N, C-alpha and C positions, 0 to 999 in steps of 0.2 A: 379333893375338896367335898366337903361336907354338905349334902342336901340340907342340914339343919340350918346353916347359915347363908349360904349363897347358891345361885342359879350357875349352871355352865353355859357356854356358848354365847350367842348373840345376846342373850336375856340375863348377861352376868349382873348379879345383884342380889338383894333379898328375893327369896319366893314369896310371893304374893299369895295369900290365901281368902278365897271367898267362902264365908262361913254361912250356912243356911240351916234353918229348923224346919223339918217336912210335917205334913200332915197336922196342920194346925185347925182343930175342930174343937167345939165345945167340951167334947169329953177327953181330949187331952190336954187342956188347959194347965192342970196341975203339972203335969211332966215339963210341959213346955215352960214354965215359970221356973221349976228347978233348973232347968238346962241355963236358961237366961241369967240365973243366979250363979251358975258354975262360968258362964263367959264373962259376966261382968266381973267376977274375984280373978279371972285370969287377963282382965284388962281387953277383951277381944270386943271390938267396934269395927266397923258396922257388922250386922247380923240381918240377914233376910229371913223374913218368916213365910213360909209357903202354905197359904190361908186356902181350906177347902170350902166354898160358898154355901153349898146348898144341903147342909146338913143340920137346920134348925138352930139357927143362934138366935138368942135371945138379946134383949137390950142391954142386959148386964155385959153378956159375950162381947158386943159391939162395944162397948165403953173399955173392955179390957184390951181389946184390939186398939183401940184409940190410945190407951195410956202405952202399948208397945211402940206405937209411933211417935208418941211425944218423947221416949226414952230413946229414940233414935233408931229404931228398927225400920226397915223396908217392908212392905206387906206387899206380897207377890201372889198372884194366881196359881192355882193347884188344883186342876179339874174342877169338878162340881160336885159329886157325891164319894169319890173315892173308892168304888167298889164296881164290880159288874155281876148281874145277874146270871149270865150265861156265857161261857166260853165259846167263841166263834172261830171256828177254823184252827188247822194244825198250828199254824204260825204262832197263834194266840195260845193254843194249849201247851205248847213247848215253853214259851216266855213265862205262862203263869207258873209251870212245874219248875222251871230254873231261878226266876227272878221274880216275879210279881205276885204271884198267887191270884187273887180276885181283885186286885186294885187298879189294874191298867185299864181304865174305862175308854179310853180313845181305841183300843185294839177291838172293841166291839162295836165301832161306828165305822160308816163309809167317811169320805173327805167331807161331804157336807153337813153330816151330823157333829163331826168333829168341829167344823167352822161355828156352828152353831152355839156348841159348846162352851167354846172358847170367848165367843161375843158375849153370851150371856154370864160368864165368870166376870169378865171385865165389867159390864154394866152394874154387876151386884156391888162391887168395892163402892162406885160412885152412888150409887142409891143410898146406901148406908152412909153416906158422909167420910168415907175411908180415903178419898182422893182417888185418882187414876192410877194403877200399877203400871209400871214399866215392862215387870218381867212375868212371863208365864213359864210354868214347869210342867208338864204333864205327869201324871201320877205314874210312879217307877219309871220315869223318863222316856215314856214309851209314846212318841207322838204320832204314830200311826199313820195312815196312807192320805196324808194331807201335803200336796205341794206347797214348796216353800212360797211360789208367788201368791198363793191364798193366804198364807200368814201374813205377807206384807200388807194386805187389805184389811187385817183386823187391826184393833186400837193398840194392842202390846207392841212396844218397840224392841223387845228381846226375848227370846226364847231359850230355854235350855233344854239340850238334848244329853242323851248319855255321853255322847262323845266332845260337847262343849257347849257353846254360847253363839247362838244365831243372831245377829243384827238384821232384824225385819227388813229394813228400808234398804240397806246396801246389800243384801244377800250373802253378806261375807260370814262365814264359820269361823269362830277362834276356838280352836281346840284347847281345852282345859282338863288336865288329868283330875279323875275323880275318885275320894276315898269314901267308903261306908262301912259301917258298924253294926248293921241290924242282923246279928246272928244268935238265933234262938235256936238252932241247932248244932251238934256238933259238926256236921258236914259243912253247914254254912259258915262257921268259924274257920275252918281250913280254907275254904275257897274266897272267902273275902279277905281273910289276913294275906292270901296270896296276892291278890288282887291290888290290894292298896300298898304292899311291898313293891310291885311293878309301878305302880302309879307316883310313888315317892320318886322314884329312878326318875322317870318321865318328867316330874315337876322339876326335878335339878337341872333338866334340859331347857323348858319351855320358860321356867320363871313364874309359872303360876299352878296353883292346886285348888279343887274345890272340896270343902269338908262337908259332907252331907250328914246330917243328924236327925234322928228319928226319935219320936217322943220317948220309947221305951230304952233306948242304947245306953242309958247309965246303969240299967240293971242287967245288960244281956252279956253275952261272953266276951265281945271285945271292949267292954267299959274302959278297961285300963289302956288299951291301944287309942280308944279316943282321947283319952287326957293327956297321954303322949304327945299325939299329933297336936292338940290344942297348944301344947307348948314349946312344939317343935317349930311352929312357924310364927314368928313374933310380928310380922307384916302383914296387914289385914287390908282388905280394899272392898268397894261395893261392884255390882255387877255392870255399873254404868263405866267403872273404870277398865274393863276390859277392852271395850271398843277404843280406847284412846291410846291403848298400847302399841 
């Protein structure tokens, strides 16, 4: 049985793909619009846009986000400035070298700092007239040292981790395999391609997959892998649907 068409086990049926575009910022809007054009041409909807609030949005930029919403995109929170000024501790250093470089801002904060950042992120969307987002994804999927009970006290209802999607009010984690394509070096190409191959197999068992797209992915070393994966999975869903499974 091919993972292109069906999922094995108790989730037998089409594999449902959650498609997201990361790092939506004023400077990445041209790349984001190019990606959205590709997704539209492939008939992929819904799409979740992970927006970084604290990076100098202009009125024109906010209007473009409003147009994305009108097109059917869901807006989600994605940190505050998407970078760190310093690496704090061994775990953060290793994470930055292997995965995140200098973007995992949660890892530079304690739990109270993370709580304040997430609350500020949510408030920004409301203040800009963009509605109240339901999903929050920390940069590089690195949530940091914040207990899940503390997340439940914040206004987001879902949180995306490296391992899956957390329903904040129930505390239930929904494991969902993840593919990525941000391969700007030969080593990253090898590692990420192997990771994606593993997670396609996991998706065939679980019935779900996340496809995380970064702004420059269409010009990087796994661009064709990305295009193939977008065609591989023809059933798409929004993040709200994962909790109903």
